[in-house]
C-alpha positions in Angstrom: -53.5 -78.7 83.8 -51.6 -80.6 82.7 -49.2 -82.8 85.5 -46.4 -82.8 83.3 -46.1 -79.6 82.2 -47.8 -77.8 84.7 -49.5 -75.9 81.8 -52.6 -75.1 80.5 -55.1 -77.6 79.3 -56.1 -77.4 75.8 -59.1 -76.2 75.2 -59.0 -73.3 77.9 -60.3 -70.0 76.6 -57.4 -67.4 77.4 -58.5 -63.8 76.8 -59.6 -63.9 73.3 -57.6 -67.4 72.1 -58.6 -70.9 72.6 -55.4 -73.1 73.9 -55.0 -76.1 71.1 -51.7 -77.5 72.4 -48.3 -76.7 74.2 -45.1 -76.1 72.1 -42.6 -75.9 74.6 -41.1 -75.7 78.3 -38.8 -73.9 79.8 -37.4 -72.4 83.5 -39.1 -69.2 82.9 -42.3 -69.9 81.0 -44.5 -72.2 78.7 -45.4 -71.4 74.9 -48.3 -73.0 73.4 -50.0 -72.3 69.4 -53.3 -71.3 70.1 -56.6 -70.2 67.9 -57.7 -66.8 67.9 -61.6 -67.3 68.5 -62.6 -63.9 66.0 -60.2 -64.5 63.6 -59.5 -68.0 63.3 -56.5 -67.9 62.8 -53.4 -69.5 64.9 -50.7 -67.5 67.1 -47.8 -68.8 69.2 -48.4 -67.4 72.9 -45.8 -67.1 75.8 -46.7 -67.1 79.5 -44.5 -65.9 81.7 -43.9 -68.6 84.3 -41.2 -68.9 86.1 -40.4 -72.2 88.0 -38.6 -71.6 90.7 -40.5 -68.4 92.0 -44.2 -70.0 90.7 -46.8 -72.6 91.2 -49.8 -73.2 89.3 -52.6 -72.6 92.3 -55.2 -75.6 92.5 -58.2 -74.2 90.2 -55.5 -75.2 86.9 -55.3 -72.1 85.5 -54.4 -68.8 87.6 -50.4 -68.4 88.3 -49.3 -67.5 92.1 -45.9 -66.4 93.5 -44.5 -69.3 95.7 -42.4 -68.8 99.1 -39.0 -67.8 97.2 -41.0 -65.8 94.5 -42.5 -63.5 96.6 -39.0 -62.8 98.6 -37.0 -59.2 97.0 -33.7 -60.1 95.8 -32.5 -57.0 96.6 -33.2 -54.5 99.0 -35.8 -51.9 97.7 -37.0 -54.2 94.8 -40.2 -55.8 94.3 -40.7 -59.6 95.1 -38.8 -61.3 92.3 -42.2 -62.9 90.6 -43.6 -59.4 90.0 -40.0 -57.9 89.3 -40.1 -60.6 86.2 -43.4 -59.8 85.0 -42.9 -56.3 84.6 -39.3 -57.8 83.0 -41.4 -60.0 81.0 -43.9 -57.0 80.0 -41.0 -54.9 79.1 -39.9 -56.8 77.2 -43.5 -57.6 75.2 -43.5 -53.6 75.0 -40.0 -53.2 72.7 -40.6 -56.5 70.5 -44.2 -55.2 69.4 -42.7 -52.3 67.6 -39.7 -54.5 65.6 -41.8 -55.1 62.2 -39.1 -57.3 59.8 -40.3 -60.8 58.0 -37.2 -62.0 59.5 -38.4 -61.5 63.1 -41.1 -64.0 65.0 -44.3 -60.8 64.7 -45.6 -59.8 68.3 -49.1 -59.1 68.0 -50.4 -58.3 71.2 -49.7 -59.1 75.2 -52.0 -59.1 78.0 -51.6 -59.8 81.3 -53.9 -62.7 82.8 -54.3 -65.3 85.6 -51.7 -63.1 87.4 -49.1 -64.0 84.6 -48.5 -61.9 81.2 -48.9 -63.6 78.2 -47.6 -62.5 74.6 -49.0 -63.1 71.3 -46.8 -64.2 68.5 -47.5 -65.2 64.5 -47.8 -68.8 64.6 -45.9 -70.4 61.4 -45.4 -73.7 60.5 -41.5 -74.9 59.4 -38.6 -76.2 61.7 -35.8 -74.9 63.9 -31.9 -75.1 62.6 -31.6 -77.1 65.1 -34.0 -80.1 64.1 -32.3 -79.4 60.5 -28.7 -80.0 61.8 -29.8 -83.1 63.9 -30.2 -84.7 60.3 -27.7 -83.3 57.9 -24.8 -82.6 60.2 -23.5 -79.6 58.2 -25.2 -76.7 55.5 -23.6 -76.1 52.2 -22.3 -72.7 51.6 -25.2 -72.3 49.6 -27.6 -72.4 52.5 -25.3 -70.4 54.7 -25.3 -67.6 52.7 -29.5 -68.0 52.6 -29.1 -68.5 56.4 -27.3 -65.0 56.3 -29.1 -62.9 54.4 -32.3 -63.7 56.4 -30.6 -63.1 59.7 -28.3 -60.4 59.2 -31.1 -57.6 58.3 -33.3 -59.4 60.8 -30.3 -58.7 63.7 -29.6 -55.2 62.0 -33.0 -54.3 62.7 -33.7 -55.4 66.5 -30.3 -53.9 67.1 -31.8 -50.5 65.6 -34.5 -50.4 68.5 -31.6 -50.7 70.5 -32.5 -54.1 71.9 -30.1 -57.0 71.7 -31.2 -60.7 71.0 -29.0 -62.3 73.4 -29.5 -65.9 72.9 -28.9 -66.7 69.1 -28.2 -70.2 69.1 -29.8 -72.9 66.2 -33.2 -73.9 68.5 -33.8 -70.1 68.6 -33.6 -69.7 64.5 -36.7 -71.1 62.6 -36.8 -72.0 58.9 -40.5 -70.9 57.7 -42.1 -73.5 55.6 -44.2 -71.2 53.0 -41.0 -69.4 51.2 -37.5 -70.9 54.1 -37.2 -67.6 55.0 -34.9 -67.8 58.2 -36.2 -66.7 61.4 -34.9 -65.3 64.7 -37.6 -66.4 67.7 -37.8 -66.6 71.6 -35.6 -63.5 72.1 -33.4 -63.7 76.0 -33.2 -60.8 77.5 -36.0 -61.0 79.7 -35.0 -64.8 80.5 -30.8 -63.7 80.9 -32.4 -60.8 83.8 -34.5 -63.4 85.6 -31.5 -66.1 85.3 -29.3 -63.6 87.2 -32.1 -63.0 89.8 -31.8 -66.9 90.7 -28.4 -66.6 90.5 -28.1 -69.7 87.5 -25.7 -69.1 85.1 -26.8 -72.3 83.0 -30.0 -70.1 82.6 -28.3 -66.5 81.7 -26.1 -68.6 78.9 -26.0 -71.9 76.1 -22.7 -72.9 76.2 -21.1 -72.5 72.8 -23.1 -70.1 71.5 -23.1 -67.0 74.4 -20.0 -64.9 74.3 -17.8 -64.0 77.6 -19.5 -60.9 78.6 -22.7 -63.5 78.9 -21.0 -65.0 81.6 -20.5 -61.9 83.6 -23.5 -60.2 85.7 -23.2 -56.9 84.4 -24.4 -55.6 81.1 -22.6 -52.9 80.2 -20.5 -54.9 77.8 -23.0 -55.7 76.0 -23.8 -54.5 72.6 -24.9 -55.9 68.4 -21.0 -57.7 69.2 -23.0 -59.8 71.5 -25.0 -61.0 69.1 -22.8 -61.4 66.6 -19.9 -63.4 68.5 -23.6 -66.2 68.7 -24.4 -65.6 65.0 -20.6 -66.9 64.4 -21.0 -70.0 66.9 -23.9 -70.8 64.7 -21.9 -70.5 61.7 -19.2 -72.4 63.2 -21.5 -75.5 64.4 -22.7 -75.4 60.8 -19.5 -75.6 59.0 -18.0 -78.2 61.4 -21.1 -80.2 62.8 -20.2 -79.0 66.6 -20.0 -75.6 68.2 -17.4 -74.6 69.6 -16.3 -74.7 73.5 -17.5 -72.3 75.8 -15.9 -68.7 75.8 -14.2 -69.1 79.4 -12.8 -72.5 78.0 -11.1 -70.3 75.3 -9.8 -67.1 77.6 -6.6 -68.3 78.2 -5.7 -70.8 75.5 -8.0 -71.1 72.6 -8.0 -74.9 71.8 -10.7 -74.0 69.3 -10.0 -74.7 65.6 -10.1 -71.6 63.3 -12.8 -72.2 60.7 -10.4 -71.7 57.8 -8.8 -74.5 58.5 -11.8 -76.7 59.6 -13.7 -75.6 56.3 -10.5 -75.7 53.8 -12.2 -76.9 50.7 -15.3 -77.4 50.9 -16.2 -73.2 52.0 -14.6 -69.9 50.2 -12.4 -68.9 52.5 -14.0 -65.4 52.3 -17.1 -67.0 54.5 -14.6 -68.9 56.8 -12.8 -65.3 57.7 -16.2 -63.4 58.7 -16.9 -66.7 60.5 -13.7 -66.7 62.8 -13.9 -62.7 62.8 -17.3 -62.5 64.5 -16.7 -65.7 66.8 -13.6 -63.9 68.3 -13.7 -63.8 72.3 -12.7 -60.6 72.8 -15.2 -57.9 72.0 -13.3 -55.3 70.6 -12.2 -57.9 68.2 -15.3 -58.9 66.8 -17.3 -57.0 64.1 -18.4 -53.8 66.1 -22.4 -53.8 63.6 -24.0 -56.2 61.7 -23.5 -53.7 58.5 -19.7 -54.3 59.3 -20.0 -58.2 59.0 -22.4 -57.3 55.8 -19.9 -55.6 54.3 -16.9 -57.6 55.0 -19.1 -60.5 53.9 -19.6 -58.4 50.6 -15.3 -57.4 50.0 -15.0 -61.1 50.4 -17.4 -61.7 47.8 -16.2 -59.2 45.5 -12.5 -60.7 45.8 -13.7 -63.6 44.6 -11.8 -65.4 47.3 -13.5 -69.1 46.7 -12.3 -72.4 46.6 -10.5 -72.4 42.9 -10.1 -75.7 41.7 -8.4 -74.1 38.0 -5.1 -75.3 39.2 -5.5 -78.7 39.9 -3.4 -80.9 37.8 -5.0 -82.1 34.4 -4.9 -85.3 34.0 -1.8 -86.6 31.4 -3.6 -88.7 28.3 -1.1 -91.2 28.9 -3.4 -91.8 32.5 -6.0 -93.3 29.5 -4.6 -96.5 28.3 -6.0 -97.6 24.9 -4.8 -100.8 23.3 -6.7 -103.9 21.3 -7.5 -106.3 23.1 -5.2 -109.1 22.0 -2.0 -107.1 22.9 -0.9 -106.0 19.3 -0.3 -102.4 18.8 -3.4 -100.8 16.6 -2.7 -97.4 15.9 -5.9 -95.5 15.1 -6.5 -94.5 11.3 -7.4 -90.6 10.7 -9.2 -89.0 8.7 -7.3 -89.9 5.2 -6.9 -93.7 6.0 -3.5 -92.8 7.2 -1.4 -94.3 9.6 0.4 -92.2 12.9 3.9 -92.0 13.1 4.3 -94.0 16.2 2.8 -96.3 18.7 3.3 -97.1 21.8 3.3 -101.2 22.3 1.4 -102.9 24.9 2.4 -106.3 26.7 1.1 -109.1 25.3 0.4 -110.6 28.9 -1.9 -107.3 29.8 -5.3 -109.0 30.5 -8.7 -107.7 31.1 -9.0 -107.6 35.4 -8.9 -105.0 38.4 -5.9 -102.6 36.0 -8.4 -102.5 32.5 -11.7 -103.1 31.7 -13.0 -103.4 27.9 -15.2 -101.2 26.6 -16.1 -102.2 22.3 -13.9 -104.5 20.3 -10.4 -102.6 20.9 -10.1 -100.3 23.6 -9.3 -100.5 27.9 -8.6 -98.0 30.6 -6.1 -97.8 32.8 -8.3 -98.1 36.1 -4.8 -98.7 38.3 -3.7 -95.1 37.3 -6.9 -93.5 37.3 -7.5 -94.9 41.0 -4.1 -94.1 41.8 -4.6 -90.5 41.4 -7.5 -90.0 43.4 -6.1 -91.7 46.2 -3.2 -89.3 46.2 -5.5 -86.2 45.4 -7.2 -87.2 48.5 -4.7 -88.1 51.0 -3.2 -84.7 50.3 -6.3 -83.0 50.9 -7.3 -84.9 54.1 -11.4 -84.6 52.7 -11.6 -86.9 49.9 -14.4 -84.8 48.9 -12.5 -82.9 45.8 -14.9 -84.1 43.0 -17.7 -83.0 45.9 -16.4 -79.4 45.9 -15.7 -79.1 42.3 -18.9 -80.2 41.2 -20.5 -77.7 44.3 -18.5 -75.0 42.8 -19.7 -75.3 39.2 -23.4 -76.0 40.5 -23.1 -72.9 42.5 -21.6 -71.0 39.7 -24.4 -71.8 37.0 -27.2 -71.3 40.1 -25.5 -67.7 40.5 -25.7 -67.4 36.9 -29.1 -68.2 36.8 -30.0 -66.1 39.8 -28.3 -62.9 38.2 -30.9 -63.7 35.6 -33.8 -64.0 36.7 -33.5 -61.0 39.2 -32.4 -58.9 36.3 -35.8 -60.0 34.4 -38.4 -59.0 37.5 -36.3 -55.7 38.4 -37.0 -54.9 34.6 -40.9 -56.4 35.2 -40.9 -54.5 39.0 -39.4 -51.4 37.2 -42.5 -51.3 34.4 -45.1 -52.3 37.3 -43.6 -49.2 39.5 -43.4 -46.4 36.2 -47.1 -47.6 35.5 -48.2 -47.4 39.2 -46.8 -44.3 39.7 -48.3 -42.3 36.6 -51.7 -43.7 37.1 -50.3 -42.1 41.1 -49.8 -39.2 39.6 -52.3 -38.3 37.4 -54.9 -39.8 40.2 -53.3 -36.8 42.8 -53.6 -34.1 40.2 -57.5 -34.5 40.1 -58.0 -35.1 43.7 -55.8 -31.6 44.4 -58.4 -30.1 40.9 -61.0 -31.1 43.2 -60.0 -30.1 46.5 -58.8 -27.3 45.5 -62.3 -26.2 44.3 -64.0 -27.5 47.3 -61.8 -24.4 49.5 -62.6 -22.3 47.0 -66.8 -22.9 48.0 -65.6 -23.2 51.0 -64.2 -19.5 50.9 -67.5 -18.1 49.5 -69.1 -20.3 51.8 -71.1 -22.3 48.9 -71.3 -26.0 51.4 -73.0 -27.4 48.3 -70.2 -27.2 45.9 -67.3 -27.9 48.9 -69.2 -30.9 49.8 -69.9 -32.0 46.0 -65.9 -31.6 45.2 -65.0 -33.7 48.0 -67.3 -36.2 47.3 -66.1 -36.4 44.3 -62.1 -36.6 45.3 -63.1 -39.0 47.8 -64.6 -41.5 44.8 -61.0 -41.6 43.8 -59.6 -42.3 47.4 -62.0 -42.4 50.3 -58.6 -42.4 52.9 -56.7 -39.6 50.9 -55.5 -37.5 54.1 -55.7 -34.0 52.1 -59.7 -35.2 51.4 -59.9 -35.6 55.8 -58.4 -32.3 56.1 -60.5 -30.3 53.9 -63.0 -32.1 55.7 -62.0 -30.3 59.0 -62.2 -27.1 57.2 -65.5 -27.6 55.6 -66.6 -28.7 59.3 -64.8 -25.6 61.4 -66.1 -23.2 58.6 -69.9 -23.9 59.2 -69.6 -24.1 62.5 -67.5 -21.7 63.9 -66.0 -22.6 67.5 -65.4 -26.0 66.8 -62.5 -28.4 67.9 -62.3 -31.4 65.9 -59.0 -33.3 65.8 -58.9 -35.7 63.2 -56.6 -38.1 62.3 -55.8 -40.7 59.5 -53.8 -43.9 61.4 -51.1 -44.5 58.1 -51.7 -48.1 57.9 -55.1 -49.0 57.4 -56.0 -45.4 56.3 -59.1 -45.2 58.5 -60.3 -41.3 59.6 -60.4 -41.0 63.2 -61.9 -38.2 65.4 -60.4 -37.2 68.8 -63.0 -38.0 71.8 -61.7 -35.9 75.1 -62.0 -38.0 78.4 -64.8 -36.3 81.3 -67.7 -37.5 82.9 -71.3 -36.9 81.2 -75.2 -37.4 81.7 -75.8 -40.9 80.2 -79.6 -41.2 79.1 -82.1 -39.3 78.9 -84.1 -36.6 81.0 -87.8 -37.4 82.3 -89.5 -35.2 80.2 -87.7 -35.8 76.7 -90.4 -37.2 73.6 -90.0 -40.5 73.0 -88.2 -41.6 75.7 -87.7 -45.6 76.6 -88.2 -46.9 80.4 -84.2 -48.1 79.5 -83.0 -44.6 79.8 -82.5 -43.8 83.0 -80.0 -40.4 83.4 -77.2 -41.0 85.2 -73.4 -40.2 85.1 -70.2 -41.8 83.7 -66.9 -41.1 83.0 -64.8 -42.4 80.3 -60.8 -41.7 79.1 -60.5 -40.4 75.9 -60.5 -42.1 72.7 -60.5 -42.2 68.8 -63.5 -42.6 67.2 -63.8 -43.6 63.7 -65.4 -40.7 61.6 -68.0 -42.8 59.8 -69.5 -46.3 60.0 -66.8 -48.9 58.9 -67.6 -49.3 54.7 -68.1 -52.5 52.3 -64.9 -51.5 50.5 -62.7 -51.1 54.2 -65.1 -54.6 55.3 -63.7 -56.1 52.3 -60.2 -55.8 53.7 -61.2 -58.2 56.3 -63.3 -60.9 54.3 -62.8 -60.1 50.5 -66.4 -61.9 49.8 -68.2 -60.0 52.0 -71.9 -59.1 50.6 -74.0 -56.3 52.2 -76.7 -57.7 49.8 -79.9 -55.2 48.8 -82.9 -54.6 50.0 -85.9 -54.8 47.7 -83.7 -54.2 44.7 -81.5 -51.3 45.6 -78.3 -52.1 46.6 -76.5 -52.1 49.9 -73.0 -53.7 48.3 -71.1 -50.7 47.2 -67.9 -49.2 48.3 -68.8 -46.4 50.0 -72.5 -47.2 51.6 -71.7 -48.7 55.6 -71.4 -52.5 55.9 -74.3 -54.3 56.3 -76.2 -57.6 57.4 -72.8 -58.1 59.5 -72.8 -59.4 63.6 -71.4 -58.9 66.6 -69.0 -61.4 66.3 -68.3 -59.7 62.5 -67.5 -56.4 64.5 -65.3 -57.5 67.1 -63.6 -59.9 64.1 -63.0 -56.6 62.1 -61.5 -54.2 65.2 -59.3 -57.7 66.2 -58.7 -57.6 62.7 -57.6 -54.3 62.1 -55.5 -54.1 65.5 -53.3 -57.1 64.2 -53.0 -55.3 60.5 -52.2 -52.1 62.7 -49.4 -53.6 64.6 -47.3 -51.1 66.9 -49.6 -51.4 69.8 -52.6 -50.0 68.4 -56.1 -51.8 69.2 -59.1 -51.5 67.7 -62.3 -52.2 69.6 -66.1 -51.6 69.3 -67.0 -48.7 71.9 -68.7 -49.4 75.0 -72.2 -47.9 75.0 -70.6 -44.8 77.3 -68.0 -44.1 74.4 -70.4 -44.4 71.7 -73.2 -42.0 73.8 -70.2 -39.6 74.6 -69.1 -39.4 71.0 -72.9 -38.8 69.7 -74.1 -35.9 72.9 -70.3 -34.1 71.9 -71.5 -32.1 74.8 -75.1 -31.7 73.7 -78.4 -32.7 76.0 -80.6 -32.3 73.3 -82.6 -36.0 71.5 -80.3 -35.5 68.5 -76.7 -33.9 68.6 -78.3 -30.9 66.5 -81.1 -29.8 68.7 -84.9 -31.3 69.1 -86.0 -31.9 65.9 -85.4 -34.1 63.0 -83.4 -33.0 60.3 -83.0 -34.3 57.1 -79.5 -32.9 56.4 -78.3 -34.5 59.6 -79.4 -38.2 59.0 -80.8 -40.1 56.8 -83.7 -42.2 58.4 -87.2 -43.3 58.0 -88.2 -40.5 55.0 -91.1 -41.1 51.9 -88.7 -42.4 50.0 -88.6 -45.3 52.1 -89.4 -48.8 50.5 -90.8 -50.2 53.7 -93.3 -47.9 53.8 -92.6 -46.5 57.3 -91.7 -43.1 56.3 -91.8 -39.6 58.2 -94.1 -37.1 56.2 -92.2 -35.7 53.5 -89.3 -35.6 54.8 -86.6 -36.2 52.5 -83.4 -37.2 53.2 -82.2 -38.0 49.6 -81.6 -42.1 50.0 -84.0 -44.8 50.2 -81.5 -47.5 51.4 -78.1 -46.5 53.4 -76.5 -44.0 52.2 -72.5 -43.6 51.5 -71.0 -42.2 54.4 -70.4 -38.8 55.2 -73.3 -37.9 53.0 -74.9 -35.9 55.8 -73.3 -33.0 58.0 -71.3 -34.4 60.8 -71.1 -33.5 64.1 -69.0 -30.9 66.0 -66.3 -33.6 66.4 -66.2 -34.0 63.1 -67.9 -37.7 63.1 -70.4 -38.8 60.9 -73.6 -40.9 60.8 -74.6 -41.1 64.8 -77.9 -40.5 64.3 -79.8 -42.4 61.4 -78.2 -45.1 58.8 -77.3 -48.2 60.3 -77.7 -49.3 63.4 -74.4 -49.8 65.5 -73.0 -52.6 67.5 -71.5 -51.9 70.8 -69.0 -54.2 72.7 -71.6 -54.1 76.2 -73.8 -56.3 77.2 -77.4 -55.0 77.3 -78.9 -54.3 80.6 -82.0 -53.1 81.2 -80.9 -50.6 84.2 -77.6 -50.9 82.8 -76.1 -51.9 85.5 -72.2 -50.3 84.3 -72.5 -53.4 81.2 -72.7 -49.5 79.7 -69.2 -48.8 80.5 -67.7 -52.0 79.7 -67.3 -55.1 77.0 -69.0 -57.6 77.1 -67.1 -61.1 77.6 -69.9 -63.3 76.8 -69.0 -65.7 73.8 -70.7 -64.8 70.3 -73.8 -67.1 70.6 -75.0 -66.0 74.8 -76.6 -62.7 76.2 -77.8 -59.7 74.2 -75.8 -56.6 72.9 -76.7 -53.2 72.9 -76.8 -51.1 69.4 -77.1 -47.7 69.2 -78.0 -44.7 66.8 -80.9 -46.0 64.4 -81.3 -47.0 61.2 -82.2 -45.2 57.2 -85.4 -47.8 58.6 -86.0 -45.4 61.9 -88.4 -43.2 62.5 -87.1 -39.6 64.9 -87.7 -41.6 68.1 -85.0 -44.3 67.4 -81.9 -41.4 66.2 -82.1 -40.2 69.5 -78.7 -40.4 71.4 -80.3 -42.0 74.3 -82.0 -44.7 71.9 -81.0 -48.1 72.9 -81.8 -51.8 71.7 -80.9 -55.0 72.6 -80.5 -57.8 69.6 -78.6 -61.0 69.8 -75.1 -61.2 68.7 -75.4 -63.4 65.9 -78.3 -60.8 64.6 -77.5 -59.7 61.6 -79.9 -57.4 58.7 -79.4 -55.2 56.3 -80.3 -51.6 59.1 -77.1 -52.6 61.1 -73.3 -52.2 61.3 -71.0 -50.7 62.8 -68.2 -48.3 63.6 -64.6 -48.7 65.6 -62.4 -46.9 68.3 -59.0 -47.0 68.8 -57.6 -47.1 72.4 -55.5 -44.0 73.4 
């Protein structure tokens, strides 16, 4: 713990993350930069730490409520600290649902150390406030860029029934990778906590908070609340200073309108939009972001911009051409004839501030030009007419170039989309043809033909939802009474099967053939969960690690897309599950199964050696048969494969789960203990170079005894070979 911020120290291991540095600290929380230990990517973590209600224990880790935090703010409510903790978590549950490129992405949240934490994506960049401190104001082109990012982002937030409530330059973050502007640091929980501390300064941001945020109830809050703050941000970018606090504008508003402050520097339409957004009374503002965007679009169509076409032209007599010797000199025409008349110039004129010589015979009357410049500058009050004229010309040129690029990009995208649609349509037709043939084969109970057509369809699209549906039909027809429940995760395309929660007998009976000494029979209970219908394939794993190569065994390939991924350590498997959770979003959490969960899914209510019975059967499993290149074969049985088989090559169990016996050993998240010791019901919290983990299921190189549902094997977490892979579960 550091004394100045009360923060967790650098290098501290928090959940699955390691703290790297403190990014910021306020009255209600501390934000850290950290690194995910498995994925090795940086994240930002916000810790719930209300300074008025909590303190860090002497161990430097645990957060505890102080005397004030232990007292309820209102009768019948939890203590202030606990009440705030719940508000913090409620906010996390909402934010994790918002997926917009200009809203900071919340990836995870959890409780630990007596506190709670929100995990967000970390982006390199800087806040708008830092940019404004260097530059003062923003030109219109940059303001437009800001609005193009922030308004859709706010609309997405409001679409979830949520408000930002703390929009200001320091909470607008400019991402370095693409210069897009992001919304960060939502203020709803902070304001809720602030009201409990009865500190108005903790609830509002002077200059940016609207009048309704100065009251203690939120009935008058709505999208217009954030719109006021956005208007204040625009005002700050236009004038160089935010407006005064909202209460000071109620009786007599001293704030000079943006249409006056920014006249000549910004288009009038933009300035009018900023003024309306900044109205003191909520009903006078835009009521929705869509309404604000429409007003800005209408202003653009009306071409309500700074107009220089009406600026007076410089008269020709402002530029006076005369010979240096003072005599009138008539310029010659192309035919050599003199003009009808010429004006004489005083012979007493001398080159100086009034005129500067160029060449042998011309001089420019700079006195007239400077008088004109000062006159225009005095009338405008800005002295920036030339700059604005240049800016308008540049803006027009940039708009034309952007329109051309957009048209070219649109044409390319349309052509790519057309080709993609054609290819997808052809693929869909092929899949539909194979599935129709598979259904026909199922109807006449021709299992071989049905399975063959399913495999052909799966080659075209392994994760196609209709392929999973027909597989389920085949399973239901083959095994009457089966009640499988399958789903395909729409984000990852991974097929999952539901496993009911409940209690069952884990381990093996004392008379089971090939029984090991670490399989004591005992009752365990698990919650329901979704489990991968197949082991994770090479194709799926390469979405996470594109350069992964499962290799080969004695010249036989292990690296084909449909084969299970192998040569992966426990850390690799765990990292894939973490990545999958990251990719799936919306609060889904994937992980490796515990030993108990794995055995529950493998047994499907049976008590036999295998889920199909007590005898090895090559229709159900890939094991060490006569094709085994290692020579460790089981009689003359033939499962059709020498090494790893493509997943789902054998008949599934009653739940629609494939290869729970054989093909590859599967990592679990549990620490191996010979007497179980409850470790079979939990995930190990040890690091990747500590302890041993349990693997289950046997492999293509295993004998019948190792394929049993109760068989357990201990492996060091950094172990990897051609026989070990994994599957994942998704928590309900």
